[in-house]
N, C-alpha and C positions, 0 to 999 in steps of 0.2 A: 708373683714378682717378690724377690727377697727384700727385706727391709732396707738393706744398704743400697740396693739398686733403686728402690722407691725414693729413698732420701736423695740420691744423686739426681734423679729425674726431677724432683720437686725443686732442688737447688737450681738446676739449669733453667727450669721454667721461670722461677722467680728472677734469676739473673737476666734472662732475656727481656724482662719487663722492667729492669732497673731496680729490682727489689731484693731483699735478702731473706732467706729462710733461717729461722731460729729453731733449734731442736732441743728438747729437754735433755738435761744432763743426767737425769735419773737412770740408773741401770737395773733397778730392781722392779720387776712387774708388780703393779698394784700399789706402788708407793708414789705419793705426790703426783707430779704431772708427767709420769713415765709414759713415753710414746706420744706426747703431745708436741704441737708445733706453734709457731707464731711467724708473723710477717712484719717486716719493717721496710721503710723506704730507704733510699741510698743514704739519707742523713741520719738514719737510726730511729726515726719517728715510728711509733707502734701503729700498725694498720689493722691487724687481725690476730686473735688468739692469745691475748695478754690479759691475765686476771690477777686478783689480789695475791692468790696462792700459787702463781706460776702460769705456765702455758696451758691453753685450753683447747686449741683447734686440733681436729683430727686430720690425718693425711688427706682424707676425702674432701673435707671442708677447704683445706689449702688448695687442692687441685681444682675444686669447683670455682673458687675465687679467682684463681689464675686464669682459668678458661674463660670465665665471664669478662674478665678484664681484657683478655686478648681479643675477644669478639668486639668488645666496645672500641678498642684501639683500631681494629680493622675498619669498622663502620665510619669512625671519625676520620681516618685517613682517606677513606673512599670519598667522603663528603667533601673534605678539604681540597681533593683533587678534581672536584666537579663531577664525580661519578654518581651512579645511582644503583641501588640494589635492584636486582632483576624482579620486576613486578610479575605478579602472577598473570598468566595469560587470560585476557578478557574472554568472558564466555561469549561465544558467537551467538547472535540472535537467531532464533529459529527462523528459517526461511518462510516467507509468506506463501501461502498456497497459490498455485498458478490459477488465474481466473478461468473459468469454464469457457471453452470456445463458443462464440456467438453463432446461433443457427444461421444458415444461409438465407438470403433474401428470396422470397417467392411471391409472385403475384397470382392471386386466385379469385374465383367468384366469392362474393360476400356470403356468409351464412347467418341464419338467425342468431346463432351464439355469438356472433360479432357485434350484436346490437349495442351492448354497454360500452365497448371500446369505441365504436363509431360515434356514439353519443358524446363521449369525452373529446374526440377529435373535432367534432362540430362545435362543441362549446368553446374550443379555443379560437374558433373563427367568429364567435358571437352568436351562433345559432343554437339555442338551447332547446332540447327535447329529451324526454325520458326514453329509456331503453325500449319500452313497449311500443312507443310511437315510432321510434326508428325501425323496430322490427316490422311494424305494419307498412312502413314506406318501402322497406327492402322487398316485401312481398309483392307490393304493387309494381315495382320495377321489374321484378322477376316475371310477373304475369304479362308484362308489356314486352318481354323479351330483351330487356336492357339491363341486365344484371350488374349491379355495382361491383367494382373491383376493389380488392383489399390487398395491401402490401403486408406480408407476413414475415416476421423474423422471431418466431417463437410465440408471437402474439400479434394482433392487428395493430400496426404502427402507421398506417396510411390508408386513405380510401379515395376513390374516384368514381364519379358517375358520368354517364355519357348518354347521348340521345341522337337519333337519326331524324333529320328534318327533310321531308320531301319538299322540293321547291319547283316553281314554275319557270324561273328565269335561268336555271342551270340544267345541264343535261343529265346530271346525277344528283342524288341526295347530298345534303351537307351534314357532315358529322360534327358533333359539338361536345366538348368537355364541359359539363354544366357545373361541376365542383370537384375540387381536389383539396385534400387536407393531409398533412404529414405531422406526426408527433414532433414537438420542438427538439427533443434530444436526438432525433434521427435525421434532422435536416442536414443538407450538404453531404449526404452519404449515398447518393444515387437512388433514393427511394422514389422521389418525385419523377425522376427520369424513367424509372422502371414502370411506374403507373401509366405515364403518358404513352410510352412505347406499346404497352399492352392494350391501351385504349385505341391507339392508332391502328393496330392489327384487327381489333374487333370491328371498327368502322369501315376498314378496307374490305372485310368480308361481307359487310352489309351493302357494299356497292358505292360507298361515298367517295366522291372525287376531291373533297375539301374538308379540312378539319379546322374548326374554329374553337376558340376558348375566350370566355369573358373574365375580366379581372377588374376589381374595384380601382377607381382612379388613384387612390392614395397608397396602393400596395406596390411601391416601386420595386421592392425586392422580388415580388412575383413577376413583375413586368421583365426584369432582367433575366429571371429564370426562363420565361417563355421564349425570349429572344435568343437565348443560348441554345434552345432546342430548335431554332429555325423558324419560329413564328414571327410575323410581321404585323404591325398595327395597320389595319386596312380601314377602320371606320370608328365612329363614336357609338357608344351604346346609350340608349335612352330608355328609361323605365318609368312606369306609372302604375301604382296599385289599382286593382279593380275592386269595386264594392261587392 
């Protein structure tokens, strides 16, 4: 850009901001403040580029000053108008990984490897026994042909035991659910129902014409569960420990 064109551009920029461009009157390169500039406000007050021996600012310094001032004026006017500078787009949080699908519920015969999990389920009912003792009891039930049933959803989350009682006063044996336990976190999810239905099928195959279940008197939640499955209260249960 020619010097004259630059000077005109600087004057116009200054005028647009209400300022005045002052240019050195020196015409000889290298003498005094040749090629230097200054800026004043509309009243003539010195703003930039004035020294003891004349003007000091270069064209680049004047231009930079005017550009910064223009940017400040733009931000100020935008703020006064209630506007906001465009914020940087917020970084989107990384999506959380999808939870792995839960294995389907299955009811199967109990295995020795289930002993520890079954011990935990029984402990929730107040019946404490070690895994080795539970494994021995499972073996006795298997030998008697009354294999315990386990609800499996990737791990043992429920257990049920059943028994066939031959009786004299009925034409067919009575089937009995002797114990059922479901992990607390898995309750109200169809686990207990699946265990009872599987036990009912086992007792039907054994020729039973009736299925009974006993429940402690203070377990009102369990009573409601059995009623929902079609059980009715028919008697009181009495118990007495044997020496």
